[in-house]
N, C-alpha and C positions, 0 to 999 in steps of 0.2 A: 272362729275369732282369733286374730293374731295375739300372741303374748306381747306384753309391753315391757320394755326396758327404759326406765327413767334415769336420767343422769343430771345431777345438780351438785352444787358445791357442798352442801350439807344435806344430810338425810335425817328423817325422823325415825329413830329406832322404835320398833313396835313396842307398845305399852307406855311410851313416853310421849305425852301430848304437850304442845307448847303452852306456856303459862300466860301469855299476854296477847290479846288481839292485835295490839300495835306491832307485834313482831311479824305480822303478815299472814296471809292465808295459803301460802304455798304448801305447807305440810298437809293441811287438811285436804286441799285440792288433789294433790298427788296420791295421797292414801286412798281417796275415793276412786280415782282412776285405776290404781293398782288392784284394789279389791274387786272391781268390776271385770278387769281383764286378766288378772293374774300376772305375775312377773317379778322383776327385780328392780330395786331402787339402789343406784350406785352413786357414791360420792366420797368426799373426804370425811374422815372420822372425827376431825377436829383435834387429833393428836399429833404430836411431833415425834419424829424418829431421828436417830443419829445418821442413818444412811437409808436412802430409799431403796426398797426391795420389790415393791409391787405386790407384796403379800396381802391377800384379801381377808378381811374379817367378816364373817357371816353371822347374821342373826335371822332366824326363821320364825315366822309367826303362824298362828293357827288359821288365820283368815286368808292365807295364800300369798301374802306379801313377804318377800325376802329382801333384807337390806344387805348390801355388800359395800364395805368401805376400805379405803387405803389410808395409811399414814403418810405425812409429808415431812420433808426435811425443814429445818429452820430457815434455810435460804429460800426454799420454795414458798414458805408462808410469807416471808418478808417481801419477796419480789412479786409473786403472783397474787397473793391475797391482799396484804396490807399495801402493796405497791400498785401494780397495774390495775387490778380490779377496783380497789377502793380509794386509791389516790389519783388515778388517772381516769378510768372509764366512768366511775360513779359521779364525780363532780362534773365532768364534761357532759355526760348524758342528762344531768340535772341543770344544765345551762350555767354552771358555776365555773367558767373558764378561769376565773381569778384564783380558784383553789386547785386547779388541775396541775399535777406534777408530771412533766415529761422527762422521764429518766430512761436511758437506753437499757440499763440493767433490769428495770421493771418489765420492759417489753420482752427481753430474753427469758426472764423467769416465767412470764405468762405463756410463752410459746413452749417452754420446756415442760411445764405442768400439764398443758393440754396434750402434749405428746405422751407424757406418762399416763395420763388418764386413758388415752386411746389404747395404748399398749395393754393396760391393766384390764380394761373392760372388754377388749376384743374376744377373749376366750368365752365370755359369758353370753355373747350374742349368738343365738341360733338363727338358722337360715331364714325362717319366716317371721322373726320378731320385728315389731315396729319400735324404733328407737326415738325417744322424746327427750331432747336436751333442753335444759333450762338456764336462762339468764346470761348476763354479760360476762360471767366467768369463763364461758365455753363457746364463744363465738367461732373460734377456729376448729373446734373439735370435730365437726362434721367433715371438714376437709381432710383432717388427719385420719379419720376412720376410712374415708374413701381411698386414701393413698395406701391403706393396708388391705384393700380389697373388699371392703364392706359394700354390699349392693342392696342392703335393706332399705326400707323406707325410713328416712331420717327427718325428724321434725325439730324445730327450734322455737321456743317461746321466750320473748323478751318481757320481763316483768316491770321494767323501768321505761322512762320515755326514750324516744329516739330524737336526738337534737337536730335543729335546723342545719342545713348543709353548710352555711357560712360559719357555724361553730365547729361542726364535725371535721372540717378540713384542717383545723388547727392540729389535729392528731397526727403525729408522724406515722408514715406508712398506712394512712387510713385506707388507701385503695386496696392494699394487700389484705387488710382485715375484712373488708366487705367482700372481696373476691372469695376469700375463704368461707365466709358466711353463706355465699350463694351455692355452696355444695349441698346444703340442705334442700330437701324436696319442698318443705312447707315451713314458712316463717310466720309466726304469729305476733301481733302487737296488741296492746291493751285497748287502743281506740283508733279512730280514723286519722286523728292529728298526727300521731307517731307513725302510722302507716304511710301517710302522704309524705312526711319528711324523708322516710327511707326511700320511697319510690323516686322522689325528686333527686336525691343524691345519686341513685343508681343511673338515672337518666342523664343528669347533667355532668357528673364527674367521671363515671365509668363508660358513658356512651352506650349503656345497655338499652335494649329494646323493651319498653315498658307498655303493657296493656293494662290500663287502670280499671277497666271493666271487670277483668278476670283476676287482676293482681299478678299477672305473669311477668316475670323478669327474665329476659333471655340474654345471656352473655357467653361468648366463646362456645356456642353450641349447647350450653346447658340451660335448662329451664327450671326456674324456682317460682313457686306461688307464694305471695305475701298477702295476708289478710288480717283483719282486726277481729279479735276474740275477747271481748270484755269479760274479765274474770268476776265471779260472784262469790258469795259465801255459801256454806252448806246451811241453807235456811232452816230446814227441819232440825238438824243437829243443834244449831245454835239456839233457836227459839226453845228447843226442849230444855235448855239449861235454865230457863225461867221457872221451870216447875220444881227445881231443886231447893232444898233448904238453904244451901250455901248462897244461892242467888237472892232468895228472900231475905236472908240475914244481912247480906251486903246492902240491899236496897234500904232496909230499915236502918241499918247502921249509918248510912250517908244521910238519910232524911232526918234522923233524930239529931244528928250533929250540926245541921245547918242552921238551927234555931230560927226556923220559919223563913229563911232566905231562900231564894231560887238558886238551885245548884246548876252551874255551867261546867261542863267537863271537856277535857282534851286528853286523848290517849295516843301517845306517839312514841316511837323509838327515838332515842336521843340522837338526832341527826339534823344537820344544817338544812337539809332539803325540806324539813317539816315546817319551817317558818316560825319556830318557837320564840326567838327574840322579838320578831316583828309582831307576833301574837301578843306578847306581854306589853309591847308598846301601845297596841290598840286598846288593850284593857286599861292601861294607865291613862290613856286619852279619855276613855269612857268615864273613869272615876274623876278625872280632872274636870270634865265637862258637867258631870252630874254627881257632885260630891255627896249629896244626901242619899244617893242610891247604894252607898256602901253597905247599908243595912238591908238592902233588897237582894243583893247578889253575892255569891261566893263562887270563885273559880277554883276547880280542882284540876291540876295538871299532873297526869301520870306519865312519867318519861323513863322507862327502863334504859339503863346505859347500854351502849353498843360500841364496838370497835375502839375500845379504850386505849389501844396502843398507837392510835393515829392522832397526831397533834391537834388537828382541826376539831376533833371530837372532844378532846380535853378542853379546848378553848370554849366551845359552845356550852359545855356544862358550867364552866366558871361564869360565863356571861349570863346564863339563865339564873344562876344562884344570886348574882349581883342584882339583876333587874327585879326578881321576885322580892328580894330583901328591901330594895328601895321602895317598891310599891307598898309593901306591908309596913315599912317604917313610916311612910307618909300617911297611910290611910287606916291603920289598925286602931282599934279601941281596946280597952282592957278586957272586953268580953268577946272580941271577934277579930279575925284577920281576913282580908279580902281574897288572899291567894293561898292555896295549899299546894305545895310543890313536892311531889313524891318521886324519888329515884328508885323505883322497884317495879316488878311486874306482878300481875294478879292472874288468877285462874279465869277461864272463860265464864265460869259460873259467877264469880265475883264481878267481873266486868259487866255481865248482863244486868246484875242488880244495880251497879253504879249507873249504867246507861238509863235504866228504867227510872231511877230516882232523879236524874238530871233533866231539867226542863229545857236546857239548851245544850246542844252538842257542837263543839268548836273543832272543825277540821279545816285547817288553813295552810296547807303546804305551799311553798313557793313553786314547787313542781313535783308531781307524783305520777307514777305510771297508772295506778288506779286509786288506791287507798280504800281498803276494806273496812276500816274503822267507821267510815261514813255509813256504809251499808249495815254494819252491825248495830250502830246507834239507832238507825231507823227500825231495824228488825226487833229491837228490844223495847220499843215504845208501847205504851198502853193505848190501844185504838180509841178508847173513850176519852183519854186525856193525854194526847201525845205531846212530846217536846218538839222543839224547833231545831233543825239542822242548819248551821251556818257553814258554808262550804266554799273553799277557794275555787275560783273559776279555772285555776291552773292544775287542779287534780284531775286525773283521768276519769274519776267518777262523776265529774261535773256534766259530762255529755249525757249521762243517763239520769241524773237526779235533778237537773234543772227543771225538767217537766214543763217546758215552755213558760218558764217564769212562775210556775205554780207548785214548785217543789221546795228544794233547799233555797235558803237565802244566799245568793251568790255574791262573793266579795273579792276585792283585790287585796291579797294578803300583804302587799307592800304599803298599803295606805292605812295608817292608824286612824284617820278620820272615817274612812269607809267602814272599818271594823267596829269602831265605837258607835257609829250610826246604826249598824245592823244589830249590835247587841241590844241597843235600846228598842228597836223594832221587835226583836225576838222576846224581850222581857215583857213587852206590853201587848203582844199579839193576842187577839181574842180567840177563844176556844174554837169557834166555827172555822176560822182561817187555819188554825193549827191542824184541825181534823182534815180539812180539804187538802192541805199540802202533804200531810202524812199519807192519806189515801192514794194520792198520785204517786208518791215514791215507793210505797210498799209493794205495789204491783210489780215494778221493775226488780226490786230486791228479792221478792219471792220467786219470780219466774225466771229471771236471768241469773240463775244460781250456778254453783260450781259444777253440779252434775251436767247442766246444759253446756257449760264451757268445755268440760272434758269430752263429752260426747261429740260436740261439734268439731273440736280439733282432731280427735282421733279418727272420726269418720272421714274428714277431709284428707287426713294423712294417708288413709287407705286408698284414696281415689287419685292421688297425684303421684308424680315422681316416677322413678325407674321401675 
């Protein structure tokens, strides 16, 4: 079995687990893959250096996983990370062309950092290694490695959506970016929608030969395979958290604090793609329409801050604080408030307990590659008395959790009316229907787990390419 070299923007240093489910499942997924195959996880340390040297910091773990990181200069961080990655690609790929910044220096910094990553990781790649690169930060990295003589199997997985062609072509030098991406042997997407958008672009804009049955894209004599690999959670690991005292304490803590009201929960990184202002508008509409139900429902929004150096993220936090304050000001009583808005993360054990205590899970992104919070919420439910998942039809997870209309309640996150209506349906849903919907979803959540995701991608990577 080939050793695995994983490359991503940030790495999870052994012994340090993420604290919030909303921060994504990438760390757990890659740790699972590395433990199974052995190898190296390479990325940015998160630290700034005065002058880039390419010096590598190693941390070795007892379970066979080694992390290797490099420090970046301030200019690199501003142009590559805050700039091109998170102010250009992130908004564009989430269909927010109105927030997308097109700056020449951002593009230069992005290419420079990809070149630096390629030079730094090159000595760590052995002849028979399989290299698995992750996310929008490193779309050109495969091409840079090829130019340096790397002939290994190269795979790339995109954790965010791929935008429609008519949006993607707004990106300067979009052809060059995708041509570089096609130097990977295997490209993975979260679902068939994002895959189809990519294949459509390659065919219509690059003139590539596309075989949709096999996912093969042929351009300038090179062949790349593109397929959908829906990511899942580590089901056994996460559900095991429910047996901990910390989870039980968190569950009891939330239940005892709601004063017999139904708890509805949202857990999201503080990001405009998550539809949080629109979510609060829908909740406000619900309370406006059913004012007497303020004593039946309490909404808990957990939103750990992220990317606080970027102006659009500062703005969304201010907007959320204003909207939550307005709803609470209009609907609070001396003994209750309808919304609890929390700007911090929690451990996976605590999140499990919160999910179990909440009878409605609210996952309403405007656009999301997958959204593992939806799957975690389902996994944490009591099979005898499960809660109801309200899910945006624009989340990648919607394709799996719709269950032919018998799974999650699917909503349009842009419509306050639609969300208010489905909150009422969830609040009044009888136990028999809640059980039926849960049983349909839990099969997918349990079986389409992160282990299957990693095995499928790594297995396919071994069979394609050079």
